[in-house]
Backbone of each chain as ProteinMPNN parsed JSONL, in Angstrom:
{"seq_chain_A": "MPEKPGEIQIDKEIDARGSFCPGPLMELIRGIRAIPVGGTLALLSSDPGSARDVPAWVQKAGHELLGTFPEQGYTRFVVRRKR", "coords_chain_A": {"N_chain_A": [[6.371, 11.601, 29.134], [9.065, 10.481, 27.129], [11.759, 12.569, 25.934], [13.415, 12.195, 23.735], [13.854, 9.933, 20.938], [15.876, 8.072, 21.368], [15.853, 7.426, 24.031], [14.214, 5.372, 24.553], [13.885, 1.869, 24.751], [13.744, -0.173, 21.944], [12.003, -2.905, 20.67], [11.171, -3.834, 18.223], [11.194, -2.689, 14.897], [9.259, -1.071, 12.453], [9.319, -0.193, 9.171], [7.324, 1.753, 7.493], [7.37, 3.684, 5.645], [6.406, 5.463, 2.747], [4.268, 3.903, 2.298], [0.708, 3.938, 1.98], [-2.197, 5.4, 3.581], [-4.618, 3.02, 4.502], [-2.263, 1.685, 5.11], [0.21, 1.939, 6.841], [-0.964, 1.826, 9.408], [-2.167, -0.689, 9.372], [0.089, -2.231, 9.224], [1.213, -1.645, 11.664], [-0.646, -2.82, 13.424], [-0.358, -5.504, 12.748], [2.324, -5.789, 13.471], [2.331, -5.29, 16.237], [0.96, -7.481, 17.159], [2.852, -9.352, 16.799], [4.771, -9.062, 18.717], [5.703, -9.668, 22.187], [3.52, -9.106, 25.053], [4.132, -6.086, 26.709], [6.301, -5.503, 25.218], [8.052, -3.247, 22.94], [7.46, -1.193, 20.07], [8.532, 0.441, 17.146], [7.17, 2.534, 14.752], [7.664, 3.692, 11.543], [6.38, 6.215, 9.624], [5.3, 7.883, 6.7], [2.905, 8.73, 6.033], [0.44, 11.171, 6.18], [-1.993, 10.708, 7.429], [-1.487, 9.053, 9.561], [-0.856, 10.534, 11.828], [-3.175, 11.083, 13.219], [-4.525, 8.648, 13.098], [-2.896, 6.612, 14.242], [-2.568, 7.274, 17.087], [-5.337, 7.116, 17.726], [-5.971, 4.442, 17.205], [-4.207, 3.125, 18.962], [-5.164, 3.896, 21.456], [-7.778, 2.876, 21.354], [-7.252, 0.146, 21.084], [-6.088, -0.362, 23.464], [-3.369, -0.087, 24.064], [-0.132, 1.528, 24.655], [0.964, 4.714, 23.804], [4.127, 5.632, 23.53], [5.584, 7.649, 22.481], [5.709, 10.28, 19.986], [7.548, 11.1, 17.347], [8.605, 13.577, 15.301], [10.338, 13.35, 12.264], [12.639, 13.993, 9.535], [10.52, 14.33, 6.96], [8.993, 12.161, 7.765], [7.294, 10.38, 10.449], [8.091, 9.034, 13.632], [6.584, 6.638, 15.492], [6.229, 5.42, 18.73], [5.272, 2.572, 20.367], [3.925, 0.742, 23.123], [3.096, -2.587, 23.702], [0.318, -3.538, 25.522], [-1.486, -5.516, 26.126]], "CA_chain_A": [[6.783, 11.085, 27.816], [10.488, 10.771, 26.914], [12.013, 13.684, 25.02], [14.102, 11.766, 22.516], [13.611, 8.532, 20.596], [16.959, 7.233, 21.869], [15.681, 7.082, 25.44], [13.318, 4.214, 24.704], [14.344, 0.595, 24.192], [12.817, -0.631, 20.9], [12.13, -4.339, 20.389], [10.91, -4.122, 16.813], [10.949, -1.461, 14.13], [8.594, -1.288, 11.174], [9.477, 0.956, 8.277], [6.167, 1.795, 6.589], [7.472, 4.91, 4.843], [6.05, 5.239, 1.354], [2.995, 3.176, 2.267], [-0.373, 4.906, 2.116], [-3.333, 5.142, 4.463], [-4.337, 2.712, 5.915], [-1.142, 0.743, 5.156], [1.046, 1.957, 8.047], [-1.75, 1.39, 10.565], [-2.335, -2.136, 9.287], [1.399, -2.83, 9.557], [1.364, -1.489, 13.116], [-1.489, -3.837, 14.063], [0.326, -6.776, 12.526], [3.574, -5.767, 14.232], [2.034, -5.384, 17.674], [0.57, -8.872, 17.429], [4.033, -10.214, 16.673], [5.69, -8.882, 19.851], [5.044, -10.056, 23.435], [2.96, -8.04, 25.894], [5.211, -5.382, 27.397], [7.308, -5.15, 24.216], [7.879, -1.934, 22.3], [7.556, -1.206, 18.616], [8.623, 1.755, 16.505], [6.607, 2.562, 13.404], [8.043, 4.871, 10.761], [5.335, 6.451, 8.63], [5.301, 9.177, 6.011], [1.499, 9.0, 5.698], [-0.067, 12.2, 7.104], [-3.144, 10.184, 8.174], [-1.025, 8.339, 10.76], [-0.798, 11.443, 12.975], [-4.436, 10.908, 13.95], [-4.954, 7.241, 13.122], [-2.096, 5.783, 15.152], [-3.016, 7.47, 18.474], [-6.722, 6.642, 17.885], [-5.956, 2.982, 17.285], [-3.489, 2.704, 20.175], [-6.086, 4.074, 22.578], [-8.89, 1.938, 21.181], [-6.775, -1.224, 21.28], [-5.638, -0.496, 24.846], [-1.916, -0.092, 24.215], [0.371, 2.801, 25.147], [1.807, 5.471, 22.877], [5.232, 6.147, 24.346], [6.083, 8.896, 21.906], [5.535, 10.605, 18.579], [8.743, 11.894, 17.071], [8.686, 14.029, 13.907], [11.668, 13.31, 11.652], [12.62, 14.638, 8.218], [9.659, 13.676, 5.98], [8.195, 11.072, 8.326], [7.131, 10.413, 11.903], [8.367, 7.771, 14.333], [5.647, 6.402, 16.597], [6.707, 4.327, 19.585], [4.103, 2.0, 21.046], [4.147, -0.433, 23.969], [1.968, -3.523, 23.744], [-0.129, -3.645, 26.912], [-2.402, -6.63, 26.366]], "C_chain_A": [[8.255, 11.441, 27.551], [10.676, 11.832, 25.831], [12.572, 13.209, 23.685], [13.838, 10.292, 22.231], [14.635, 7.607, 21.236], [16.776, 6.771, 23.303], [14.798, 5.86, 25.652], [13.931, 2.988, 24.034], [13.302, 0.099, 23.182], [13.058, -2.109, 20.604], [11.977, -4.657, 18.906], [10.656, -2.808, 16.096], [10.305, -1.821, 12.797], [8.724, -0.035, 10.334], [8.351, 0.934, 7.248], [6.199, 3.069, 5.75], [7.184, 4.592, 3.377], [4.75, 4.471, 1.207], [1.868, 4.157, 2.598], [-1.467, 4.435, 3.056], [-4.245, 4.095, 3.825], [-3.153, 1.768, 6.1], [-0.326, 0.759, 6.432], [0.313, 1.457, 9.293], [-1.913, -0.133, 10.555], [-1.025, -2.839, 9.627], [1.67, -2.75, 11.057], [0.59, -2.586, 13.85], [-0.828, -5.211, 13.951], [1.571, -6.88, 13.407], [3.355, -5.949, 15.719], [1.684, -6.825, 18.047], [1.779, -9.803, 17.444], [5.029, -10.037, 17.825], [4.963, -9.272, 21.143], [4.459, -8.843, 24.17], [4.101, -7.407, 26.689], [6.3, -4.935, 26.434], [7.02, -3.798, 23.577], [8.151, -2.031, 20.806], [7.662, 0.233, 18.115], [8.073, 1.635, 15.094], [7.054, 3.842, 12.716], [7.006, 5.045, 9.66], [5.453, 7.833, 8.016], [3.87, 9.563, 5.609], [0.92, 10.02, 6.686], [-1.273, 11.732, 7.927], [-2.734, 9.532, 9.484], [-1.044, 9.222, 12.006], [-2.051, 11.317, 13.84], [-4.766, 9.431, 14.147], [-4.192, 6.407, 14.155], [-2.511, 5.999, 16.61], [-4.441, 6.936, 18.718], [-6.766, 5.125, 18.029], [-5.323, 2.507, 18.595], [-4.41, 2.801, 21.396], [-7.208, 3.037, 22.534], [-8.464, 0.505, 21.521], [-6.21, -1.444, 22.685], [-4.137, -0.626, 25.021], [-1.455, 1.286, 24.677], [1.278, 3.457, 24.104], [2.909, 6.14, 23.695], [5.783, 7.442, 23.785], [5.79, 9.026, 20.429], [6.669, 11.558, 18.223], [8.819, 12.292, 15.608], [10.134, 13.972, 13.43], [11.557, 14.008, 10.301], [11.733, 13.832, 7.249], [8.858, 12.488, 6.489], [8.075, 11.235, 9.836], [7.429, 9.033, 12.47], [7.396, 7.671, 15.511], [6.18, 5.232, 17.421], [5.56, 3.859, 20.48], [4.521, 0.824, 21.92], [2.893, -1.306, 23.958], [1.571, -3.767, 25.195], [-0.997, -4.868, 27.185], [-2.361, -7.622, 25.213]], "O_chain_A": [[8.646, 12.594, 27.732], [9.85, 11.968, 24.928], [12.241, 13.756, 22.633], [13.625, 9.499, 23.148], [14.306, 6.481, 21.608], [17.449, 5.844, 23.753], [14.648, 5.372, 26.772], [14.428, 3.056, 22.91], [12.124, -0.036, 23.515], [14.185, -2.515, 20.32], [12.564, -5.611, 18.395], [9.984, -1.922, 16.623], [10.738, -2.743, 12.106], [8.295, 1.047, 10.735], [8.408, 0.199, 6.262], [5.175, 3.484, 5.206], [7.654, 3.59, 2.839], [4.19, 4.395, 0.113], [2.047, 5.083, 3.389], [-1.641, 3.24, 3.293], [-4.623, 4.276, 2.667], [-3.044, 1.116, 7.138], [-0.166, -0.285, 7.065], [0.889, 0.758, 10.126], [-1.811, -0.783, 11.595], [-1.023, -3.907, 10.239], [2.27, -3.65, 11.646], [1.107, -3.203, 14.781], [-0.751, -5.969, 14.918], [1.836, -7.921, 14.009], [4.097, -6.672, 16.384], [2.063, -7.318, 19.109], [1.74, -10.89, 18.019], [6.015, -10.769, 17.908], [3.734, -9.215, 21.193], [4.862, -7.704, 23.932], [4.93, -8.108, 27.268], [7.128, -4.092, 26.777], [5.909, -3.275, 23.657], [8.959, -2.839, 20.348], [6.967, 1.126, 18.602], [8.462, 0.746, 14.337], [6.851, 4.94, 13.234], [6.78, 4.138, 8.859], [5.674, 8.823, 8.713], [3.648, 10.574, 4.942], [0.906, 9.772, 7.892], [-1.55, 12.284, 8.992], [-3.532, 9.459, 10.419], [-1.228, 8.723, 13.117], [-1.977, 11.435, 15.063], [-5.224, 9.017, 15.212], [-4.786, 5.59, 14.859], [-2.783, 5.026, 17.314], [-4.722, 6.374, 19.776], [-7.498, 4.589, 18.862], [-5.837, 1.602, 19.252], [-4.433, 1.914, 22.248], [-7.539, 2.41, 23.54], [-9.206, -0.245, 22.155], [-5.889, -2.572, 23.057], [-3.671, -1.204, 26.003], [-2.277, 2.124, 25.049], [2.22, 2.848, 23.596], [2.662, 7.082, 24.448], [6.377, 8.241, 24.51], [5.642, 8.036, 19.712], [6.74, 12.677, 18.731], [9.07, 11.443, 14.753], [11.04, 14.474, 14.095], [10.505, 14.55, 9.961], [12.144, 12.774, 6.771], [8.118, 11.87, 5.723], [8.686, 12.128, 10.424], [7.077, 8.008, 11.885], [7.394, 8.516, 16.406], [6.538, 4.188, 16.876], [4.969, 4.633, 21.234], [5.357, 0.01, 21.526], [1.78, -0.825, 24.175], [2.406, -4.163, 26.007], [-1.223, -5.222, 28.343], [-3.07, -8.629, 25.239]]}, "seq_chain_B": "MENRMSLIVFSGTADKLMAVATLTSGAVAMGLEVELFLTTWGLQAFRKGAAQATVSVSKDAGDLGPALLEQMRKKQVPGWLETLQQAHELGQVHVYACAMTLELLDMKLEDLEPIVEEVVGVASFIERASESRITLFI", "coords_chain_B": {"N_chain_B": [[-27.817, -2.973, 18.894], [-25.132, -3.74, 16.767], [-21.539, -3.958, 16.826], [-20.606, -3.179, 14.101], [-19.929, -2.73, 10.589], [-21.718, -2.343, 7.645], [-21.429, -2.758, 4.235], [-22.78, -1.991, 1.108], [-21.787, -3.135, -1.803], [-21.929, -1.968, -4.769], [-20.759, -0.79, -6.975], [-18.314, -1.31, -9.572], [-15.917, -0.182, -10.231], [-12.428, 0.742, -10.159], [-11.75, 2.932, -8.49], [-13.903, 3.207, -6.674], [-13.942, 0.686, -5.516], [-11.549, 0.77, -4.262], [-12.146, 2.582, -2.275], [-13.941, 1.037, -0.831], [-12.225, -0.992, 0.112], [-10.427, 0.493, 1.661], [-12.046, 1.724, 3.618], [-12.976, -0.581, 4.833], [-10.607, -1.606, 5.923], [-9.98, 0.416, 7.78], [-12.179, 0.225, 9.5], [-11.902, -2.372, 10.507], [-9.49, -2.032, 11.826], [-10.309, -0.368, 13.886], [-11.722, -2.079, 15.382], [-14.229, -2.932, 14.483], [-16.583, -5.274, 13.162], [-16.917, -6.262, 9.774], [-19.16, -6.333, 7.075], [-19.587, -7.189, 3.745], [-21.757, -6.715, 1.098], [-22.016, -7.921, -1.935], [-23.046, -6.762, -5.028], [-24.447, -6.572, -8.34], [-22.327, -4.629, -10.355], [-20.335, -4.578, -8.549], [-20.201, -7.182, -7.651], [-19.451, -8.473, -9.96], [-16.811, -7.595, -10.17], [-15.545, -9.227, -8.381], [-15.237, -11.602, -9.558], [-13.266, -14.459, -10.198], [-9.964, -13.541, -10.807], [-10.728, -11.173, -11.983], [-10.086, -8.852, -10.66], [-7.574, -7.813, -11.369], [-8.228, -6.804, -13.752], [-9.922, -4.733, -13.268], [-9.791, -1.75, -14.182], [-11.057, 0.503, -14.782], [-12.429, 3.75, -14.008], [-14.881, 5.444, -12.055], [-17.467, 7.272, -13.789], [-17.922, 9.722, -12.69], [-15.495, 10.845, -12.244], [-14.568, 11.961, -14.549], [-12.215, 13.461, -16.701], [-10.19, 13.121, -14.933], [-9.923, 10.536, -14.149], [-8.124, 8.584, -15.571], [-5.722, 9.812, -14.84], [-5.688, 9.538, -12.097], [-5.492, 6.756, -11.82], [-3.001, 6.385, -12.941], [-1.386, 7.728, -11.112], [-1.794, 6.095, -8.88], [-0.581, 3.806, -9.733], [2.023, 4.686, -10.113], [2.756, 5.492, -7.532], [2.707, 3.116, -6.345], [0.465, 2.101, -4.941], [-1.183, -0.365, -3.109], [-3.316, -2.847, -4.625], [-6.964, -2.92, -4.648], [-8.101, -5.406, -3.972], [-6.045, -6.746, -2.727], [-5.643, -5.085, -0.505], [-8.058, -5.474, 0.769], [-7.869, -8.187, 1.34], [-5.843, -8.147, 3.223], [-7.098, -6.8, 5.326], [-8.979, -8.694, 5.905], [-7.402, -10.711, 6.917], [-6.572, -9.545, 9.271], [-8.815, -8.957, 10.833], [-12.368, -9.216, 11.481], [-13.923, -9.873, 8.71], [-16.548, -10.27, 6.51], [-17.618, -11.501, 3.456], [-20.208, -11.365, 1.221], [-22.156, -12.704, -1.457], [-24.576, -11.408, -3.643], [-27.495, -13.132, -4.266], [-29.262, -12.843, -6.43], [-27.855, -11.324, -8.388], [-25.8, -13.07, -8.939], [-27.132, -15.075, -10.191], [-28.087, -13.664, -12.433], [-25.686, -13.017, -13.73], [-24.915, -15.439, -14.366], [-23.265, -17.03, -12.682], [-21.423, -18.971, -10.215], [-20.767, -19.532, -6.701], [-18.204, -20.624, -6.632], [-16.991, -19.431, -8.78], [-16.113, -17.067, -7.929], [-13.748, -14.88, -6.188], [-11.855, -16.391, -3.51], [-12.276, -15.044, -1.122], [-14.9, -14.409, -0.922], [-17.522, -15.632, 0.914], [-20.12, -16.69, 1.067], [-23.408, -17.123, -0.406], [-26.029, -14.882, -0.349], [-29.396, -13.687, 0.235], [-31.102, -10.554, -0.373], [-32.785, -9.803, 1.693], [-31.885, -11.04, 4.074], [-29.471, -9.795, 4.337], [-30.246, -7.114, 4.738], [-31.594, -7.397, 7.113], [-29.456, -7.907, 8.864], [-27.934, -5.599, 8.405], [-29.566, -3.673, 9.464], [-29.001, -3.79, 12.078], [-26.462, -2.865, 12.254], [-23.897, -0.499, 13.113], [-22.954, 1.246, 11.182], [-23.948, 1.775, 7.883], [-23.333, 1.669, 4.486], [-23.677, 2.618, 1.045], [-21.956, 1.82, -1.762]], "CA_chain_B": [[-26.876, -2.455, 17.879], [-23.9, -4.524, 16.7], [-20.343, -3.197, 16.508], [-20.401, -3.7, 12.761], [-20.172, -1.851, 9.444], [-22.226, -3.075, 6.486], [-21.266, -2.026, 2.981], [-23.384, -2.529, -0.092], [-20.792, -2.861, -2.846], [-22.657, -1.999, -6.035], [-19.891, -0.31, -8.055], [-17.222, -2.208, -9.928], [-14.759, 0.555, -10.749], [-11.265, 0.662, -9.271], [-11.745, 3.991, -7.467], [-14.89, 2.928, -5.626], [-13.523, -0.522, -4.811], [-10.467, 1.206, -3.378], [-12.823, 3.166, -1.11], [-14.477, -0.105, -0.067], [-11.103, -1.672, 0.778], [-9.835, 1.394, 2.655], [-13.005, 1.835, 4.725], [-12.986, -1.879, 5.516], [-9.383, -1.676, 6.731], [-10.12, 1.334, 8.916], [-13.184, -0.311, 10.421], [-11.277, -3.528, 11.16], [-8.486, -1.492, 12.751], [-10.986, 0.196, 15.044], [-12.418, -3.135, 16.111], [-15.558, -3.263, 13.968], [-16.772, -6.358, 12.22], [-17.355, -5.679, 8.503], [-19.864, -7.207, 6.134], [-19.733, -6.627, 2.396], [-22.787, -7.345, 0.282], [-21.611, -7.642, -3.311], [-24.148, -6.865, -5.967], [-24.289, -5.978, -9.671], [-20.942, -4.476, -10.852], [-19.464, -4.899, -7.412], [-20.03, -8.638, -7.64], [-18.696, -8.773, -11.179], [-15.395, -7.315, -9.906], [-14.999, -10.288, -7.546], [-15.077, -12.828, -10.334], [-11.857, -14.873, -10.103], [-9.057, -12.942, -11.775], [-11.247, -9.91, -12.538], [-9.531, -7.706, -9.932], [-6.469, -7.239, -12.147], [-8.807, -6.162, -14.928], [-10.723, -3.549, -12.911], [-8.925, -0.587, -14.376], [-11.855, 1.68, -15.097], [-12.733, 4.639, -12.893], [-16.263, 5.872, -12.229], [-17.637, 8.39, -14.717], [-17.896, 10.965, -11.891], [-14.132, 11.378, -12.235], [-14.302, 12.664, -15.804], [-10.863, 13.332, -17.258], [-9.217, 12.847, -13.87], [-9.852, 9.098, -13.933], [-6.853, 7.971, -15.973], [-4.613, 10.415, -14.086], [-5.706, 8.921, -10.771], [-4.964, 5.396, -11.959], [-1.573, 6.51, -13.205], [-0.779, 8.09, -9.827], [-1.839, 4.913, -8.022], [0.423, 2.883, -10.244], [3.34, 5.296, -9.884], [3.045, 5.487, -6.094], [2.641, 1.714, -5.925], [-0.619, 1.864, -3.986], [-1.625, -1.756, -3.284], [-4.627, -3.003, -5.252], [-8.087, -2.983, -3.687], [-8.34, -6.768, -3.487], [-4.946, -7.028, -1.8], [-5.946, -4.333, 0.717], [-9.189, -6.155, 1.395], [-7.377, -9.461, 1.877], [-5.089, -7.837, 4.444], [-8.089, -6.496, 6.361], [-9.601, -9.988, 6.183], [-6.458, -11.443, 7.774], [-6.405, -8.873, 10.563], [-10.025, -8.835, 11.641], [-13.594, -9.915, 11.115], [-14.513, -9.356, 7.467], [-17.362, -11.285, 5.84], [-17.998, -11.047, 2.117], [-21.356, -12.132, 0.737], [-22.569, -12.443, -2.837], [-26.015, -11.249, -3.859], [-27.981, -14.315, -4.98], [-29.891, -12.489, -7.694], [-26.832, -10.937, -9.369], [-25.066, -14.278, -9.289], [-28.02, -15.732, -11.151], [-28.104, -12.843, -13.654], [-24.389, -13.092, -14.406], [-24.71, -16.859, -14.616], [-22.055, -17.445, -11.963], [-21.589, -19.721, -8.969], [-19.832, -19.093, -5.655], [-16.858, -21.096, -6.99], [-16.415, -18.559, -9.815], [-15.695, -15.819, -7.288], [-12.53, -14.909, -5.369], [-12.102, -17.184, -2.294], [-12.656, -14.182, 0.008], [-16.375, -14.412, -0.861], [-17.769, -16.864, 1.664], [-21.476, -17.238, 1.033], [-24.415, -16.463, -1.241], [-27.167, -14.524, 0.506], [-30.456, -12.881, -0.354], [-31.092, -9.167, 0.084], [-33.53, -9.636, 2.95], [-31.063, -11.407, 5.229], [-28.457, -8.743, 4.492], [-30.912, -5.946, 5.328], [-31.868, -7.746, 8.507], [-28.214, -7.706, 9.615], [-27.525, -4.198, 8.275], [-30.413, -2.842, 10.332], [-28.408, -3.839, 13.412], [-25.081, -2.367, 12.184], [-23.694, 0.911, 13.461], [-22.716, 2.017, 9.956], [-24.29, 1.097, 6.631], [-23.037, 2.559, 3.355], [-23.876, 2.113, -0.317], [-20.829, 2.322, -2.56]], "C_chain_B": [[-25.576, -3.259, 17.914], [-22.726, -3.619, 16.314], [-19.867, -3.622, 15.117], [-20.652, -2.622, 11.719], [-20.622, -2.723, 8.278], [-22.068, -2.217, 5.244], [-21.991, -2.749, 1.857], [-22.457, -2.143, -1.235], [-21.452, -3.056, -4.205], [-21.729, -1.69, -7.207], [-18.733, -1.254, -8.324], [-16.021, -1.48, -10.501], [-13.668, 0.616, -9.687], [-11.305, 1.712, -8.161], [-12.711, 3.682, -6.324], [-14.536, 1.668, -4.845], [-12.36, -0.216, -3.872], [-11.059, 1.825, -2.105], [-13.386, 2.059, -0.212], [-13.361, -0.742, 0.765], [-10.527, -0.811, 1.899], [-10.752, 1.534, 3.868], [-13.046, 0.536, 5.53], [-11.769, -2.002, 6.432], [-9.501, -0.804, 7.97], [-11.08, 0.787, 9.957], [-12.614, -1.493, 11.202], [-10.261, -3.046, 12.198], [-9.154, -0.976, 14.022], [-11.917, -0.814, 15.729], [-13.828, -3.45, 15.642], [-15.505, -4.521, 13.11], [-17.27, -5.7, 10.93], [-18.054, -6.737, 7.653], [-19.982, -6.513, 4.801], [-20.807, -7.423, 1.662], [-22.502, -6.967, -1.165], [-22.791, -7.807, -4.246], [-23.801, -6.158, -7.278], [-22.804, -5.837, -10.056], [-19.92, -4.776, -9.765], [-19.194, -6.395, -7.341], [-19.179, -9.078, -8.828], [-17.185, -8.605, -10.955], [-14.729, -8.408, -9.069], [-14.946, -11.634, -8.266], [-13.583, -13.175, -10.312], [-11.021, -14.229, -11.206], [-9.509, -11.594, -12.321], [-10.602, -8.687, -11.895], [-8.42, -7.009, -10.722], [-7.007, -6.445, -13.332], [-9.682, -4.955, -14.58], [-9.842, -2.312, -12.986], [-9.749, 0.659, -14.704], [-12.153, 2.459, -13.817], [-14.145, 5.153, -13.133], [-16.353, 7.133, -13.095], [-17.614, 9.734, -13.994], [-16.537, 11.645, -12.018], [-13.797, 12.155, -13.511], [-12.897, 12.398, -16.301], [-9.828, 12.947, -16.201], [-8.995, 11.344, -13.672], [-8.525, 8.471, -14.304], [-5.664, 8.52, -15.186], [-4.522, 9.791, -12.694], [-5.09, 7.521, -10.817], [-3.454, 5.42, -12.161], [-0.818, 6.843, -11.915], [-0.704, 6.876, -8.908], [-0.766, 3.915, -8.432], [1.824, 3.381, -9.886], [3.724, 5.23, -8.405], [2.93, 4.088, -5.492], [1.638, 1.482, -4.799], [-1.083, 0.419, -4.19], [-3.03, -1.809, -3.882], [-5.739, -3.176, -4.221], [-8.304, -4.375, -3.121], [-7.279, -7.159, -2.456], [-5.197, -6.343, -0.45], [-7.07, -5.007, 1.499], [-8.75, -7.483, 2.033], [-6.599, -9.247, 3.172], [-6.035, -7.556, 5.603], [-8.755, -7.79, 6.839], [-8.723, -10.812, 7.121], [-6.417, -10.866, 9.183], [-7.647, -8.868, 11.434], [-11.187, -9.642, 11.1], [-14.19, -9.283, 9.865], [-15.271, -10.502, 6.799], [-17.836, -10.735, 4.513], [-19.078, -11.963, 1.566], [-21.712, -11.732, -0.693], [-24.089, -12.393, -2.913], [-26.51, -12.388, -4.754], [-28.531, -13.958, -6.364], [-28.864, -12.131, -8.779], [-26.073, -12.162, -9.866], [-25.824, -15.032, -10.386], [-27.978, -14.996, -12.501], [-26.815, -12.982, -14.455], [-24.0, -14.544, -14.697], [-23.422, -17.365, -13.967], [-22.434, -18.257, -10.731], [-20.56, -19.187, -7.973], [-18.39, -19.467, -6.022], [-16.192, -20.215, -8.054], [-15.854, -17.275, -9.224], [-14.4, -15.997, -6.503], [-12.838, -15.642, -4.055], [-12.525, -16.355, -1.083], [-14.179, -14.12, 0.167], [-16.819, -15.721, -0.225], [-19.142, -17.477, 1.475], [-22.358, -16.456, 0.068], [-25.604, -16.148, -0.344], [-28.207, -13.722, -0.275], [-30.444, -11.493, 0.265], [-31.767, -9.015, 1.452], [-32.673, -9.968, 4.175], [-29.954, -10.371, 5.446], [-29.065, -7.523, 5.184], [-31.21, -6.187, 6.808], [-30.629, -7.488, 9.371], [-27.772, -6.249, 9.58], [-28.33, -3.302, 9.215], [-29.892, -2.832, 11.765], [-26.973, -3.292, 13.431], [-25.015, -0.885, 12.545], [-23.6, 1.783, 12.212], [-23.182, 1.176, 8.78], [-24.102, 2.077, 5.478], [-23.259, 1.835, 2.032], [-22.758, 2.694, -1.176], [-20.907, 1.751, -3.967]], "O_chain_B": [[-24.986, -3.437, 18.979], [-22.89, -2.647, 15.577], [-18.866, -4.325, 14.972], [-21.467, -1.721, 11.919], [-19.981, -3.726, 7.963], [-22.526, -1.075, 5.21], [-21.839, -3.957, 1.675], [-22.353, -0.97, -1.593], [-21.521, -4.172, -4.721], [-21.881, -2.247, -8.294], [-18.232, -1.915, -7.415], [-15.194, -2.085, -11.183], [-13.937, 0.551, -8.487], [-10.939, 1.424, -7.022], [-12.381, 3.871, -5.153], [-14.8, 1.587, -3.646], [-12.201, -0.85, -2.829], [-10.544, 1.621, -1.005], [-13.311, 2.143, 1.014], [-13.526, -0.997, 1.958], [-10.18, -1.323, 2.963], [-10.294, 1.47, 5.009], [-13.14, 0.559, 6.757], [-11.885, -2.447, 7.574], [-9.163, -1.23, 9.074], [-10.822, 0.876, 11.157], [-12.819, -1.603, 12.411], [-10.184, -3.582, 13.304], [-8.613, -1.136, 15.116], [-12.774, -0.451, 16.535], [-14.557, -4.163, 16.331], [-14.516, -4.79, 12.428], [-17.97, -4.689, 10.985], [-17.596, -7.873, 7.536], [-20.431, -5.368, 4.731], [-20.762, -8.652, 1.615], [-22.722, -5.825, -1.57], [-23.452, -8.845, -4.262], [-22.962, -5.258, -7.308], [-22.09, -6.84, -10.079], [-18.789, -5.177, -10.042], [-18.087, -6.82, -7.01], [-18.308, -9.939, -8.708], [-16.383, -9.375, -11.484], [-13.503, -8.512, -9.042], [-14.651, -12.666, -7.664], [-12.736, -12.285, -10.398], [-11.333, -14.357, -12.39], [-8.76, -10.938, -13.045], [-10.566, -7.613, -12.495], [-8.333, -5.781, -10.744], [-6.348, -5.543, -13.849], [-10.134, -4.235, -15.471], [-9.238, -1.888, -12.002], [-9.195, 1.744, -14.882], [-12.133, 1.918, -12.711], [-14.569, 5.287, -14.281], [-15.432, 7.949, -13.124], [-17.323, 10.765, -14.602], [-16.433, 12.867, -11.912], [-12.836, 12.924, -13.533], [-12.44, 11.256, -16.321], [-8.728, 12.502, -16.53], [-7.989, 10.935, -13.092], [-7.859, 7.885, -13.45], [-4.714, 7.792, -14.899], [-3.431, 9.548, -12.178], [-4.278, 7.155, -9.968], [-2.727, 4.585, -11.623], [0.259, 6.303, -11.661], [0.306, 6.648, -8.242], [-0.133, 3.271, -7.595], [2.681, 2.625, -9.427], [4.874, 4.948, -8.067], [3.044, 3.909, -4.28], [1.916, 0.769, -3.835], [-1.35, 0.016, -5.322], [-3.836, -0.906, -3.66], [-5.485, -3.532, -3.07], [-8.646, -4.531, -1.949], [-7.572, -7.811, -1.454], [-4.991, -6.938, 0.608], [-7.03, -5.096, 2.726], [-9.204, -7.847, 3.118], [-6.679, -10.054, 4.098], [-5.809, -8.012, 6.723], [-9.053, -7.951, 8.023], [-9.221, -11.517, 7.999], [-6.249, -11.594, 10.161], [-7.539, -8.782, 12.657], [-11.012, -10.613, 10.364], [-14.886, -8.272, 9.951], [-14.71, -11.569, 6.554], [-18.389, -9.637, 4.446], [-18.891, -13.175, 1.458], [-21.583, -10.57, -1.079], [-24.788, -13.22, -2.328], [-26.007, -12.583, -5.86], [-28.299, -14.671, -7.34], [-28.977, -12.564, -9.926], [-25.748, -12.277, -11.048], [-25.248, -15.542, -11.348], [-27.851, -15.613, -13.559], [-26.834, -13.055, -15.684], [-22.914, -14.831, -15.199], [-22.604, -18.032, -14.603], [-23.575, -18.242, -10.27], [-19.615, -18.49, -8.344], [-17.463, -18.704, -5.748], [-14.972, -20.247, -8.211], [-15.203, -16.492, -9.916], [-14.002, -17.119, -6.191], [-13.949, -15.534, -3.537], [-13.072, -16.897, -0.123], [-14.687, -13.819, 1.248], [-16.534, -16.797, -0.75], [-19.314, -18.675, 1.701], [-22.098, -15.291, -0.235], [-26.128, -17.029, 0.338], [-27.908, -13.153, -1.325], [-29.839, -11.285, 1.317], [-31.354, -8.188, 2.265], [-32.727, -9.269, 5.187], [-29.549, -10.104, 6.578], [-28.469, -6.966, 6.106], [-31.089, -5.285, 7.637], [-30.727, -6.927, 10.462], [-27.296, -5.713, 10.582], [-27.824, -2.289, 9.7], [-30.279, -1.985, 12.57], [-26.337, -3.254, 14.485], [-25.956, -0.127, 12.309], [-24.099, 2.908, 12.184], [-22.848, -0.006, 8.689], [-24.647, 3.181, 5.496], [-23.06, 0.626, 1.914], [-22.631, 3.912, -1.301], [-20.053, 2.047, -4.802]]}, "name": "protein", "num_of_chains": 2, "seq": "MPEKPGEIQIDKEIDARGSFCPGPLMELIRGIRAIPVGGTLALLSSDPGSARDVPAWVQKAGHELLGTFPEQGYTRFVVRRKRMENRMSLIVFSGTADKLMAVATLTSGAVAMGLEVELFLTTWGLQAFRKGAAQATVSVSKDAGDLGPALLEQMRKKQVPGWLETLQQAHELGQVHVYACAMTLELLDMKLEDLEPIVEEVVGVASFIERASESRITLFI"}
């Protein structure tokens, strides 16, 4: 897993900060559907539920979590669409 | 066993409908089909235009009710119907109206929000719920 967010090419970024559970997850699902297979998406979320929900969904949906990067007051999740 | 969650939506207060909408979203996200069986006050809340008027909180909340609503407003939490509509767009969500309640409240399917797709009897709902992984009464 890359050490820094800057090391990954991001195709689309979704800023879901300020949105509450399950908002960020629903935005992630919508966002993933909008990018081609193989594309990458960064989700910014300040919802503490995302720490568990995002990895659980990514695994269930068969995509790849490239990284989870804690920032000031939010977390950046980077996901690659696999299917 | 079907990969499905069945919810009996009996309550018509904003807090419980928010729980319905949130659980539905989570289930859809995790790939479950969701069926909502609207009955009594839960059905009343789906009358066209009633969602904006569901501002009461269940009595369980006591004095905290108004404070919760105020927090939801302040933090701009999306309304329960809006959350439910989003889940409906993203996955398999079916909303059914209880035939008996509809009769009691003197309403027709056309009087309900468009998200409600069909009028069903309790027996057919129970038949399907008995095959669901999760069934909850809210």
